[in-house]
N, C-alpha and C positions, 0 to 999 in steps of 0.2 A: 308291228304297226305298219299298215299299208301307206306308202307315201301319197300325199295329196297331189294330184297332177296340176301343173300350172305352166303357162308358157314362159314367164320371166320371173325370177326371184331377184330382187334388189337387196343386197346386204348392206345396211347402213342408211341412216336418215339424216346425215349432215348435208352440207351444200351439194355435194356430188350426187348423193342418193336421191335427194328431193328433186334435183334437176332431171335425173333420169326418169323418175316417176311422173313428173310433169309432162315430159315428152312422150312417155308411153300413153298417158291419158289422151293427149292431143292426137295421137295416132290411132285412137280407138280401142286401146286396151282397157279392160274392165276389171275391177276388183274381183279376185277369185271367189269372194263370198257372194257377190251379186250377179255372177255371170250365168248366161244360158249356154247350152251346148255349142252354139255357133260362135260364141265370143272368144276373142284372144284375151288371155288373162295375165294378171301380174299380182304380186304382193311385195311389200317392203318389210323387211325384218330389221328391227333396231334394238340394240342391246341396252340402250339408255332407258331410264324410267320415264322420261318425258322428252318433248321436242327441244331442239336447240343444238344437236350435235356436240362438238367439242366446246362450243362457246359456254355451255352451262358449267364447265369445269375450270374455266380460266380464273386467275386470281382476281380478287375484288378490286385491286387498285388499277387494273387494266381498263382504262377509260375509253369511251368512244372516240375521244380526241386523239388517242395514241395507238389504237389498234391498227394493224398493218394490212392494208389491202382488202377492206370490206367491199364486197360487190353484191348487188341485189340478186335474188333468185329470179329465174326467168318468169316474166309476166306479172311481177308484183314488186313494186318499189319498196325499199326500206323506208318506213315512216320516219319523219324527223325525230331526232333524239337529242337530249341534252348532251353536249360535248363532255361534260363531267360525269355522266352516268356510267356505271360499271357495265362493260360489255356483256358480262354474264347475266345482268338483269335486263338489259335492253334488247338483246338479240333473240334469246329463246322465245319470247312472246311473238316475235315476228315469224319465226319458224312455225310456231303453233298455228298462227293465223293463216299461214301459207297452206299448211296441211288441210285446214278447214275449208279455205276458199276453193281449192281445187278437188276436194273430196278424196284425198289420197289415202290409199289403203295401207296404213302403217301399223304393224303389230309390235307391241312392246310391253314389257321388256322381253326380248327373245334373243338368246345367245346362241350363235351358230358354233357348233362343235367341229363339224367337218363337212367338206364338199367332196363327193366321190363320183366316179363315172358309173353309170347304170345303163348298160346296153349301148346301142349305137346312137341313140337320139336323146338321152336324158342325163342330167347331172342330179344326183341326190343331195339335198341340203339337209343335214341332220342338226337338230336344235334341241334345246331343253323344253320346247313347246310343241314338238311334233316334227314330222319329216315331210319335205316337199320334193317332188320329182319334176325338175324344170327342164325345159328345152334350152333355156339360156340362163346364165347367172351374170348379173352385173354387180361386181364387187366394189363397194364404196366405203370401206372400213377406215380409211384415213390412217393417221399415225399416232394420235394422242394417247392411245392405250399402250404404246410401246416406246416409252422414253429410253433413250440410249445412254447407258452408263459405261464410260470407258473403264478399263481395268488398269490400275497402276500399282506397282510394288508397294506393299505396306498399307494398302487401303483399309484392310480390316483392323489395323492397329490404332487407327485414329480415335482419340478420346473425345473429340468434339462431335458436332452434328454434321451429317452429310445429307443433302437432299437434292432432288432434281427440280428443274423449273416446273414440272408437272405437279410437284408437291408444294410449291410456293403459295403462301397465303398473303402475307403482308410484310413490309419492311420492319414494322414495329417489333416483330419477334426477334430481330437481331440487334435491337438498340443497345449501344455501348459495347458491341462485340467487334471482333476482327473477322471479316468475311472474305474468303478467297473465292472469286467468281471465275469459272472456267468456261470459255467459249467465245467465239468470234461472230455470232449471229445477232440478229435484231433483238431477241429476248435478252441476251447477255448484256447488251448496252442499255436497254430499257431498265433492267433491274439494277445494273451498276449505278445509273443515275438516281434511281429511287432509293436504294439502300444506303448510298453514300451520304444521304442527308442525316441518317441516324446512327451510322456505324462506320468504322474504318474499313475501307475496301482495298483489295489487292487483285488486279485483273490479269489473268494469264490466258494466252492463246498459243496454239501450236505454231502458227505463222503470223507474221505482221499483217494486220488487215490492210487491204488495198482500198483506201478511202477514195471516193469519187465525189466531186462537186456537182456532177451532172445529175439532172433529174432522172428517175427511173422511168424513162419515156418508152414509147412504143418500140423503137429500134433496139433498145437495151433489153426489153422484155422478150422480143422476138428472138434475139440472140441467146438469151438464157434458156428459153423453151426449146430452141433447136438443139442446144448442147445436151440438155437432159433427155430429149426425145431420142437422140442418137444413142445414148447410153442404154436406154431400156430396149431399144430395137435390137441391140447386140447382146442383151441379157445381162448387162452390168447393173449393179445397184444404182438407183437413180441419181444419188448425189444431191447437192443443194444448189439452189439458184445463186447463192452468194459466191460459190466457188467459180461461177461463170462471170458474174457481174461485178464482184467486189462489194464493199460496204458503202452505202450512200449516207451522206450527212443528213441526219434527222434532227428535229428540234431537241430531242432528249440527248442526242450525241453532242450537239452544240452546247447544251446546258452543262453536261458533264465536263466537257472540255473547258468551258469558261470557269468552272469551279476548281479546275486543276486535278480532277479525279479520273479523267480519261487517259490513264497511263498504262500502256500495255507492257507486260513482262513476258519473258519466254516461259514455256511450259516447264513445270517442275519435273524432276526425275523420279521422285518417290514421295510417299506419304509416311509421316512418322506420327508418333503418339500426340504431339502437340503442334504439328504444323506440316509444312511441305518443304522438301529439300530441293533447292534450286540448282541449275547446272553449274554455277560457280562454287557449289559446296555450302553456301549459306543456308540457314534454316529460317524460314518465314513462319513466325508464330501464327496460329489460326484457331478460332473457336468454331468456325463453320466453313464447310466447303459446299458451294452451290454449283451444281453441274448444269450449265446452260448449253448442253451438248447435243441438243436436237432429239429427233425421234426417228424411228424406223417404221416402214409400212407394217400394219397389223394384218399379216397374211398366214398365220399359223394354221388356220382352219382349211387352207388350200393345200396343205402338205400331202394329203392322200393322192393328189393329182400328179405329184412328182414333176413339177414344172421348174424347179430351181436349177439354174445353170451352175457349173463349177465355180463361176465367179460370184454367185450368191444372189443374182437377180432373176427375174422372169422376163422372157422375151415377149415384148408387147409392141405392136405396130398399129397406130390409129385406134388405140384403146383396146384392141383385141389381142388376147393371148395367142401368140403364133403357134404354140404347141398344143393348144386346146381351144379351137375356134368357137366353142359354145360359151366361153368365159370372156368377160370384158372387165378390165381394171380401170376404174376412173378415180380421180383424186390420187393418182399414182404417177410418179415421174413428172412428165411435163404438165400434167393437169392438177398439180398439188395446190396451186393458187385458187382463190375463189372464182375468178373469171375463167380460169382454165377448167375448173370442175364443171361449170355450166356448159361450156362448149363440149366437154368430153361426154356429158350425159346425153346431149343431143346427138353426138356422133355415134355413140353406142346404139342408141335406139334406131337411128337411121340405118345402121348396118343390120340390125335384127329385122327391121321391116323389109329391107331389100332381100334378105334370105327367105322371109316368109311369103313374099308376094308370088313367087313361082308356084308355091304350094296351093295358093288360093285361086290361081288361074284355072 
């Protein structure tokens, strides 16, 4: 199959991918299906069956009142929504309306298998729906499809149920059970608060959370982004914002504290048939282990480019892969937040346009 030529392929149609597509259209790029020979072209490839990015996969009890850090897509405000509406019901229609409003060329479902070098001026994007030969690739695949499961001794022996936050449906499925919740992030505390209403909970983290009474204001956000940006520039795995800023008191954290369930225990040393073995040798009985241990960037399709450093990251500066300048990574590292993804999409497109302008002169 001959690759279809295109100037820019955007992989992923979540917040970052749609932001990039918006800025491409604003800069005069045209859908590869409607282009003439003189046009600069783009296409967006999305693995999901419908619009909404990762929001369509969130658990039903994650309400608009408790979602963390929603930010509108560029040029189109999020419409008013009931604070008690499920985010997975309220936000995908907003994404769908955004695609329609700006006439974005999103192909779905299209799963990208590999991105490879092809000569001196193209990257080949191989998918289950065809092959594209792109001058640039903007990767915006996020993290939701790669939940991180730590490995602990005895994990396979556990007789109860183990699941990741990505598999969580509702607290009711744990009613009357004892649930060990693992993790120190926002999702861990949200679900601890929710599950503790119907089940006995036992919360463990590797380190004592560093709680902060300060609002997550602009200086805190800037410090967090700068720390993660330095890591990806050096080719280190991005790490989390919480590791830089600490945990901030949220309404659900306060609610859990008020009910006496926000009690942190040290990480267990092993998993046994009926529970977890603690550092002091005691056995904590458990029916369920819920891993709220975060996600990793979904970048396996980039493996043929051989960009991984020995430390496990990809070197990125200002959204651009240092070792493959035709590739941009957005929604990665410092741009993982919704507002950061918007800015990264704009920055990547700006760099592509700056590259292309001398060719058009």
